[in-house]
Structure formats: structure tokens, C-alpha cells
DOKEDO-337336 format. One record per residue (C-alpha): residue in three letters; x, y, z. Coordinates in nm, 4 decimals. Example, Ala and Ser with C-alpha at 12.3 -4.5 7.8 and 13.67 -1.06 7.14 Angstrom:
<pts>
PT  code  X  Y  Z
PT  Ala  1.2300  -0.4500  0.7800
PT  Ser  1.3670  -0.1060  0.7140
</pts>
This chain:
<pts>
PT  code  X  Y  Z
PT  Met  5.0030  -8.1190  10.2053
PT  Thr  4.6897  -7.9177  10.2994
PT  Asn  4.4785  -7.6541  10.1100
PT  Thr  4.5656  -7.3932  10.3770
PT  Val  4.9261  -7.4512  10.2992
PT  Asp  4.8848  -7.4950  9.9370
PT  Thr  4.6954  -7.1578  9.9273
PT  Trp  4.9973  -6.9909  10.1264
PT  Phe  5.2317  -7.0776  9.8366
PT  Asp  4.9804  -6.9822  9.5836
PT  Glu  4.9750  -6.6567  9.6921
PT  Leu  5.3543  -6.5960  9.7286
PT  Ala  5.4961  -6.3395  9.4894
PT  Glu  5.8015  -6.4107  9.2854
PT  Pro  6.0834  -6.4656  9.3216
PT  Gln  5.9962  -6.5807  9.6918
PT  Gly  5.7289  -6.8244  9.5399
PT  Arg  6.0104  -6.9864  9.3493
PT  Leu  6.2565  -7.0273  9.6182
PT  Leu  6.0126  -7.1314  9.8807
PT  Ser  5.8478  -7.3960  9.6519
PT  Glu  6.1571  -7.5383  9.5734
PT  Leu  6.2456  -7.5636  9.9346
PT  Arg  5.9107  -7.7132  10.0018
PT  Glu  5.9905  -7.9771  9.7471
PT  Leu  6.3202  -8.0699  9.8931
PT  Ile  6.1685  -8.1212  10.2410
PT  His  5.9178  -8.3788  10.1062
PT  Asp  6.1838  -8.5199  9.8668
PT  Thr  6.3947  -8.5913  10.1964
PT  Asp  6.1325  -8.7552  10.3742
PT  Ser  5.7913  -8.8271  10.2480
PT  Gly  5.6282  -8.8717  10.6019
PT  Phe  5.6508  -8.4938  10.6892
PT  Val  5.3321  -8.3437  10.7973
PT  Glu  5.2830  -7.9884  10.6581
PT  Thr  5.0810  -7.7529  10.8695
PT  Leu  5.0436  -7.3616  10.8593
PT  Lys  5.1549  -7.2374  11.2378
PT  Trp  5.2699  -6.8618  11.3216
PT  Gly  5.1559  -6.7880  10.9550
PT  Gln  5.4139  -7.0076  10.7891
PT  Pro  5.4660  -7.3820  10.6461
PT  Cys  5.5916  -7.6075  10.9502
PT  Tyr  5.7247  -7.9421  10.8982
PT  Ser  5.6862  -8.2252  11.1615
PT  Leu  5.7711  -8.5917  11.2056
PT  Asn  5.7395  -8.6564  11.6023
PT  His  5.8137  -8.2923  11.6839
PT  Leu  5.8691  -7.9626  11.4660
PT  Val  6.1622  -8.0056  11.2396
PT  Cys  6.1897  -7.7306  11.0247
PT  Tyr  5.9752  -7.4163  10.9071
PT  Leu  5.9748  -7.1909  10.5785
PT  Gln  5.9443  -6.8230  10.6016
PT  Lys  5.9253  -6.5616  10.3775
PT  Ala  6.0746  -6.2005  10.3870
PT  Lys  6.1248  -5.8916  10.1852
PT  Gly  6.4653  -5.9492  10.0617
PT  His  6.5235  -6.3272  10.1295
PT  Val  6.3624  -6.6378  10.2303
PT  Val  6.4491  -6.8821  10.5287
PT  Ile  6.4623  -7.2482  10.5840
PT  Gly  6.4889  -7.2904  10.9612
PT  Phe  6.5419  -7.5468  11.1800
PT  Gln  6.4077  -7.5957  11.5309
PT  His  6.7079  -7.7921  11.6899
PT  Gly  6.9547  -7.6521  11.4343
PT  Ala  7.2012  -7.5742  11.7060
PT  Asn  7.2608  -7.9154  11.7331
PT  Leu  7.3401  -8.0054  11.3514
PT  Ala  7.6574  -8.0471  11.2290
PT  Asp  7.6946  -7.7473  10.9742
PT  Thr  8.0034  -7.8481  10.7480
PT  Asp  7.9104  -7.6066  10.4663
PT  Arg  7.8600  -7.3290  10.7057
PT  Leu  7.4876  -7.2537  10.6131
PT  Leu  7.3172  -7.1980  10.9299
PT  Val  7.2977  -6.8754  11.1019
PT  Gly  7.1650  -6.7495  11.4288
PT  Glu  7.2328  -6.7091  11.7915
PT  Gly  6.9686  -6.8634  11.9816
PT  Lys  6.9797  -7.1200  12.2083
PT  Thr  6.8471  -7.4046  11.9877
PT  Met  6.7105  -7.2628  11.6719
PT  Arg  6.9218  -7.1665  11.3599
PT  His  6.8121  -7.1039  10.9783
PT  Val  6.9680  -7.0933  10.6471
PT  Lys  6.9001  -6.7296  10.4733
PT  Ile  6.8474  -6.7461  10.1052
PT  Gly  6.8863  -6.4173  9.8896
PT  Leu  6.6251  -6.3704  9.6417
PT  Thr  6.8866  -6.3848  9.3478
PT  Asp  7.0666  -6.6856  9.5285
PT  Met  7.0711  -7.0463  9.4231
PT  Ile  6.9655  -7.2829  9.6879
PT  Asp  7.2570  -7.5229  9.8026
PT  Arg  7.0360  -7.8369  9.7618
PT  Glu  7.3042  -8.0811  9.9019
PT  Gly  7.3915  -7.8587  10.1902
PT  Val  7.0112  -7.8116  10.2842
PT  Arg  6.9205  -8.1681  10.2411
PT  Ser  7.2056  -8.2762  10.4802
PT  Leu  7.0688  -8.0158  10.7344
PT  Ile  6.7241  -8.1865  10.6957
PT  Arg  6.8462  -8.5305  10.7370
PT  Gln  7.0435  -8.4327  11.0385
PT  Ala  6.7304  -8.2799  11.1648
PT  Ile  6.5189  -8.5787  11.1150
PT  Glu  6.7696  -8.7858  11.2802
PT  Phe  6.7666  -8.5266  11.5860
PT  Asp  6.3861  -8.5579  11.5912
PT  Cys  6.3715  -8.9462  11.6002
PT  Arg  6.6055  -8.9831  11.9086
</pts>
């Protein structure tokens, strides 16, 4: 984790800060090998290539997956209609589906390692 990314997290207002910090922890707990950088003004997580990213918004937060269209979304968490990218949108009063998101992160890691 870099100071630039740490600063990004430190400057977050609540409840975005709590939710995004929980997602950050979930990403690193799933694979400690992630390289965390700030790109496009948001934290991005890479192994061989970009795997996922976090994003803040006024009424929600997002964990996005570079190749989300290739993931089996059995819990129906992913939204988006782009060619490859998909994301999980989490409302500010919602609980994070930790197991569902962890499953998506694991699948995204497997896709990245192909």
C-alpha cells in the first residue's frame, strides 16, 4: 500500500470511508500479492494486469472488475453492460456481501493469471 493511496482513504468522508476501507481490506485479504496504485483518481489493484478498482460516489461506492463480464456472478451482484467491465454498486446504508465479493475477486484473480 502506498502513501498516495493511504492519503486517498484518509480523506474519505463517512460512510464512504468505512465501506471503501472494508473493500480494500477484503481485496488484500483475498490475495496479499496485489499491487495497489492510484490511477484515474481511484485505487486500482493489479497482479499481472488490472484486476479491480474502488470508486466513491455521492450515494454509493463501487468495486469494479476489469474483466467482470467473464466472471460467474452466481449472487447477481454485478451490474453494467460494457464489453468487459462490470461493477458491484453498494449503497451507503447497505452491508457488503463479503462472501459474494470475495468470490468475484477470486475469479478475477484466476482470469488475470490465465
